[in-house]
C-alpha positions in Angstrom: -2.6 -3.9 15.2 -4.2 -1.4 14.2 -8.5 -1.3 15.1 -8.9 0.6 11.7 -11.7 3.0 10.9 -15.6 1.6 11.4 -16.2 2.0 8.7 -15.7 3.1 4.9 -16.6 3.5 1.6 -15.4 2.0 -1.8 -15.2 3.1 -4.3 -16.1 2.4 -8.1 -14.8 4.4 -11.7 -18.1 4.9 -13.8 -18.7 6.1 -17.6 -16.6 6.4 -20.5 -13.8 7.8 -21.3 -14.6 10.8 -23.8 -12.1 12.2 -26.8 -11.0 15.1 -24.9 -10.2 12.9 -21.7 -7.8 10.6 -24.5 -6.2 13.8 -26.1 -5.7 15.4 -22.6 -3.7 12.2 -21.5 -1.9 11.9 -24.9 -0.7 15.2 -25.0 0.9 15.5 -21.4 2.9 12.4 -23.2 3.6 15.0 -26.0 1.4 12.0 -28.7 0.3 13.9 -31.5 -2.9 13.5 -33.2 -6.5 13.6 -33.0 -7.7 10.0 -30.9 -9.4 7.9 -33.1 -11.9 5.5 -31.9 -10.7 1.7 -32.0 -13.3 -1.0 -31.7 -14.1 -0.2 -27.5 -10.7 2.2 -27.2 -8.9 5.4 -27.7 -6.1 5.2 -30.1 -3.3 8.7 -30.8 -0.5 9.0 -32.9 1.5 5.7 -34.6 2.5 6.0 -38.2 0.3 4.1 -41.2 2.6 0.7 -40.4 2.1 0.7 -36.6 5.5 2.5 -35.6 5.9 5.6 -33.6 4.6 6.8 -30.3 1.3 5.1 -29.5 -1.6 5.9 -26.4 -4.1 3.2 -26.1 -7.2 4.0 -23.9 -10.3 1.9 -23.1 -13.3 4.2 -23.4 -14.7 1.6 -21.0 -14.2 2.9 -17.1 -11.9 2.7 -15.3 -10.1 3.1 -18.7 -7.3 1.1 -18.3 -4.3 2.6 -20.9 -1.1 1.6 -22.4 1.7 3.8 -24.0 4.8 2.7 -25.8 7.5 5.8 -27.8 9.1 3.0 -29.8 5.8 0.9 -31.3 7.5 -2.0 -33.3 6.5 -1.7 -37.4 6.2 -3.7 -40.3 8.8 -6.2 -40.4 10.0 -6.0 -43.5 13.6 -5.2 -42.6 16.2 -7.0 -44.6 19.2 -6.3 -42.6 20.6 -7.5 -39.3 20.4 -3.3 -38.2 16.7 -2.9 -38.5 14.8 -2.3 -35.7 12.5 -0.2 -34.4 12.9 1.4 -30.5 16.6 2.6 -29.2 19.6 1.5 -29.7 20.2 0.6 -25.8 22.8 3.2 -24.6 25.5 2.6 -22.2 25.0 5.8 -20.7 23.3 5.5 -16.8 19.5 5.9 -16.1 18.2 9.7 -15.1 18.2 11.0 -11.8 15.7 10.0 -9.1 14.3 14.0 -9.2 14.3 14.3 -13.3 12.6 11.1 -13.6 9.8 12.5 -10.9 9.9 15.9 -12.9 9.0 13.4 -16.1 6.1 11.6 -15.4 4.9 14.9 -13.4 1.8 16.2 -16.2 1.0 12.3 -17.0 0.4 12.2 -13.1 -1.5 15.1 -13.2 -3.5 14.3 -16.3 -4.7 10.9 -15.1 -5.7 13.2 -11.4 -3.1 11.7 -9.5 -0.7 14.7 -8.5 -0.6 13.4 -5.5 -0.4 10.2 -6.0 2.6 8.3 -3.4 6.0 7.9 -6.3 8.4 5.5 -6.3 11.2 6.0 -9.1 14.3 3.9 -7.2 14.3 1.3 -9.3 15.8 0.4 -12.7 16.2 -1.0 -15.8 19.6 -1.3 -17.5 19.8 2.6 -18.5 16.1 3.5 -18.0 14.2 4.1 -14.7 11.0 2.9 -13.5 8.5 4.5 -11.8 5.2 4.2 -9.5 2.7 5.5 -8.3 0.0 4.9 -5.9 -2.5 7.4 -5.8 -5.0 8.2 -2.5 -8.3 7.9 -2.8 -10.7 9.3 -0.1 -7.7 10.4 1.4 -6.6 6.5 1.9 -3.3 4.9 -0.1 -3.9 2.1 -2.6 -3.2 -0.9 -3.9 -3.7 -2.3 -7.5 -4.4 1.0 -9.0 -1.1 1.6 -10.0 0.5 4.2 -13.3 3.2 2.6 -13.9 6.1 4.6 -16.1 9.2 4.1 -17.6 11.7 7.0 -18.2 14.3 7.1 -21.3 18.4 7.3 -20.2 17.4 11.4 -22.5 14.4 12.4 -19.9 11.8 10.6 -22.4 8.6 8.2 -21.5 8.9 5.4 -23.1 6.7 3.9 -21.5 3.6 3.3 -19.2 0.5 2.0 -18.5 -2.4 2.7 -15.7 -6.8 3.5 -15.6 -7.9 6.8 -16.2 -10.8 8.0 -14.8 -10.8 8.4 -11.1 -13.0 6.4 -9.1 -16.0 8.2 -7.2 -17.0 7.1 -3.7 -20.2 4.8 -3.2 -21.8 2.9 0.3 -19.8 2.5 3.1 -19.4 -0.5 4.9 -18.5 -1.3 8.1 -15.1 -2.9 8.7 -12.9 -4.7 10.9 -9.6 -4.5 12.6 -6.1 -5.3 11.1 -6.1 -8.4 13.9 -9.2 -9.7 12.7 -8.8 -9.0 9.3 -5.8 -11.1 9.9 -7.7 -13.8 11.8 -10.2 -14.0 8.8 -7.2 -14.5 6.0 -5.5 -17.5 7.9 -10.0 -18.9 8.4 -10.0 -18.8 4.2 -10.8 -22.6 3.4 -8.1 -23.9 1.0 -7.6 -27.3 -0.9 -4.0 -27.4 -1.3 -0.8 -26.0 1.4 -1.5 -22.3 0.6 -0.2 -20.3 3.3 -1.6 -17.6 5.4 -0.8 -14.9 7.8 -1.0 -15.8 11.3 0.4 -19.1 12.0 -0.9 -21.6 14.3 0.8 -21.7 17.5 0.1 -18.2 20.1 1.0 -14.7 18.7 5.0 -14.0 19.5 4.7 -10.7 21.0 4.5 -7.4 18.4 4.9 -10.0 15.2 2.6 -11.8 13.2 3.8 -14.7 11.0 3.0 -15.4 7.7 3.5 -19.4 7.4 1.6 -23.5 6.3 -2.2 -23.4 7.2 -3.2 -25.6 11.1 -4.8 -28.5 10.8 -3.2 -32.0 9.1 -2.2 -32.4 5.8 -3.3 -35.7 3.6 -0.7 -38.2 5.0 -1.4 -37.2 9.2 1.2 -34.9 9.1 1.1 -31.0 10.3 2.0 -28.9 6.8 5.3 -27.1 7.4 5.6 -23.8 5.2 8.0 -20.8 5.6 7.6 -18.3 8.1 7.0 -14.5 7.3 6.3 -11.3 9.1 4.1 -8.3 9.6 6.0 -5.6 10.0 3.1 -3.3 9.4 -0.8 -3.0 8.6 -1.9 0.3 7.3 -6.2 1.2 6.2 -6.4 1.5 2.6 -8.2 0.6 -1.0 -7.6 -2.7 -2.8 -8.1 -2.9 -6.3 -10.8 -5.6 -6.9 -13.2 -6.6 -9.4 -17.5 -6.4 -8.1 -20.0 -7.5 -11.1 -17.4 -7.0 -13.6 -16.2 -4.2 -12.7 -13.1 -2.6 -11.1 -13.7 -2.1 -7.4 -11.8 0.1 -5.2 -12.8 -2.0 -1.2 -11.7 -0.9 1.9 -8.6 -3.5 2.7 -5.6 -4.2 5.2 -2.3 -3.4 3.6 -0.1 -5.7 5.4 4.0 -5.1 4.2 5.2 -8.4 5.0 8.6 -9.5 4.4 10.5 -12.9 4.7 14.0 -14.5 5.5 16.9 -12.6 5.5 17.5 -11.1 2.2 14.3 -11.0 0.6 12.5 -7.7 0.5 9.4 -6.4 1.7 5.8 -6.5 0.1 2.1 -6.0 0.5 -0.3 -8.7 0.8 -4.0 -6.5 0.8 -7.7 -8.6 2.2 -11.2 -7.1 2.5 -11.1 -5.5 5.6 -15.9 -5.3 5.2 -16.9 -7.1 7.8 -17.9 -10.2 5.3 -21.5 -10.2 6.2 -21.7 -7.5 3.0 -18.9 -9.9 1.2 -22.1 -11.8 -0.1 -25.7 -10.8 -1.6 -28.3 -13.4 -1.0 -32.1 -12.4 -2.1 -33.3 -9.7 -1.7 -30.4 -8.3 -0.2 -27.9 -5.0 -1.9 -24.7 -6.2 -4.1 -22.2 -6.7 -2.4 -19.1 -4.5 -2.9 -17.1 -7.2 -3.9 -18.8 -9.3 -5.3 -22.0 -11.9 -4.6 -21.5 -15.9 -3.6 -21.7 -18.1 -7.0 -24.9 -19.9 -5.9 -24.6 -23.2 -7.1 -26.7 -25.0 -10.3 -29.9 -26.8 -9.1 -29.2 -30.3 -11.1 -27.0 -33.2 -10.5 -23.9 -33.6 -12.4 -21.2 -31.5 -12.9 -21.7 -28.5 -15.7 -19.3 -27.4 -17.8 -16.6 -25.1 -17.8 -16.9 -22.1 -19.7 -13.0 -21.0 -21.4 -12.5 -17.1 -22.6 -9.1 -14.9 -22.5 -7.5 -12.6 -20.0 -6.5 -9.5 -20.4 -2.7 -9.5 -19.6 -1.6 -6.7 -17.6 2.3 -6.8 -17.0 4.5 -9.3 -17.9 9.0 -10.1 -16.1 11.5 -11.7 -18.0 14.5 -13.7 -16.3 16.8 -16.0 -18.9 14.4 -18.3 -21.0 11.3 -17.8 -18.9 8.2 -15.4 -18.7 6.4 -14.3 -16.3 3.0 -12.8 -17.3 0.6 -11.3 -14.6 -3.0 -11.0 -15.0 -6.3 -10.3 -12.4 -8.6 -13.6 -11.9 -11.0 -14.7 -9.6 -10.9 -18.0 -7.6 -13.7 -19.1 -9.2 -11.8 -20.9 -12.2 -8.5 -22.3 -13.4 -5.7 -20.6 -15.9 -3.3 -21.8 -18.8 -0.9 -19.9 -20.0 0.9 -20.2 -23.4 3.2 -18.0 -25.5 3.5 -18.3 -29.1 7.2 -17.0 -30.4 8.0 -15.1 -33.6 11.2 -13.3 -34.4 10.2 -9.3 -33.1 7.9 -10.5 -30.8 6.2 -12.6 -28.3 2.3 -13.5 -27.9 1.0 -14.3 -24.8 -2.2 -15.8 -23.9 -4.1 -16.8 -20.8 -7.3 -18.3 -20.6 -9.9 -18.8 -18.0 -11.9 -21.7 -17.7 -14.4 -21.3 -15.3 -16.3 -23.9 -13.5 -20.2 -23.1 -12.8 -21.3 -25.4 -9.8 -17.6 -24.1 -7.7 -19.3 -21.9 -5.0 -17.0 -18.8 -4.0 -17.2 -15.2 -3.8 -16.2 -13.4 -6.8 -13.4 -11.2 -5.8 -10.3 -10.9 -7.7 -6.8 -11.7 -7.5 -3.7 -10.8 -8.8 -2.0 -14.9 -10.3 2.0 -14.9 -11.5 2.1 -17.4 -14.2 5.3 -18.7 -15.7 6.2 -20.7 -19.2 9.3 -21.3 -21.0 10.7 -19.8 -24.5 12.1 -21.3 -26.9 14.9 -18.9 -26.5 15.7 -15.9 -24.6 13.1 -12.7 -25.5 15.8 -10.1 -25.9 14.9 -7.2 -27.6 12.0 -8.6 -28.3 8.4 -7.3 -27.7 5.3 -9.0 -25.5 1.7 -8.5 -26.6 -1.0 -9.8 -25.5 -4.1 -11.9 -27.6 -5.4 -8.4 -27.9 -2.6 -7.2 -30.2 -1.8 -4.8 -27.7 1.9 -4.1 -25.7 2.1 -5.6 -22.6 3.9 -3.4 -20.0 7.2 -4.8 -18.5 6.2 -5.7 -14.6 7.9 -2.7 -12.6 11.0 -4.1 -10.5 9.9 -3.6 -7.1 8.0 -6.3 -5.5 4.9 -7.8 -5.8 2.4 -7.3 -4.4 -0.9 -9.7 -4.4 -4.6 -9.4 -3.0 -4.2 -12.4 -0.8 -1.1 -14.3 0.5 -2.6 -17.7 -1.1 -3.6 -15.3 -4.7 -1.0 -18.0 -6.6 -2.7 -21.5 -6.5 -0.9 -23.6 -4.8 2.8 -22.0 -4.4 4.1 -19.9 -1.5 3.2 -15.9 -2.6 7.7 -14.3 -2.6 
């Protein structure tokens, strides 16, 4: 497996998104109007009733943005044919080349003109395009721009990050093999899976399976065996001191049983000595170790809402994507209306839990009373939630989905 560069810097987006930066992105989408300040975000477009194309950009770095060409307006329509989006045409989606041409102005506006673009996935008559930028010459994971191209070649939706991350301090990094071993050695309280397996290594292969050791009943934990096809050194998005940071990481391409698509699992390549800060030490790139409070007893949990970054739907089940830490529990709820579904993710943080505050990507599923259909999905903050790209999911660790195998 690859040895890696020996050391690599972290990258962090800083500062605030200016009105001019928001206007530049709006121009790339063809949204008319000047950016208007709304709370901690810029809004461009949308009519007085809330309908029409709209772009929203968080003013604080990294400048998370969402775009929707067909935003729902008022719900005072009395007929059964009213709608604020296009009726799904029977036409085929545009070609890959046409989709790549359509998204080029947006990628240029967000400084990702050289990003790796994938436009091979379709959603009915629409084509989904994902772009993973290169930062500091390295591939990234989690700093993705997602765009949807309509049947007429127009951009109908999208999400991403506007501020360009800047180079920070460099840290010693480990080889792919040592990083893989660290991932397996990480303590687990359940049957989560890890990469590497328990037996002697199979030549030219690394496996993803249940961690070694005995279960509560005394038997060895069992799990599906997966294969690591490739390890690439790059940067993965994590939260450090409350800010999105690109941390030097190994990006493992993993595949499961026959017929399953491969997907990417990332894990920090930074030497563990630099993942935790102590008194007098500099801040760690991936977040400090949360100290255990003094005194007896268990501190009461602290709760807060967590932004939902994407959703997927299958029948009457809605799966939401969000970023969270390993020091908290999460509860997902869905509130249904005639024209929309509002999803809420509540974080319950346990202050007594000692762990490294590294963010992970979670997928949680909630049942709906009826299929989503033409209804839109919104977060608790009222912003529309983009549809998850149909490509295989990317997680930041093999045990990011608590209590469930990665798939």
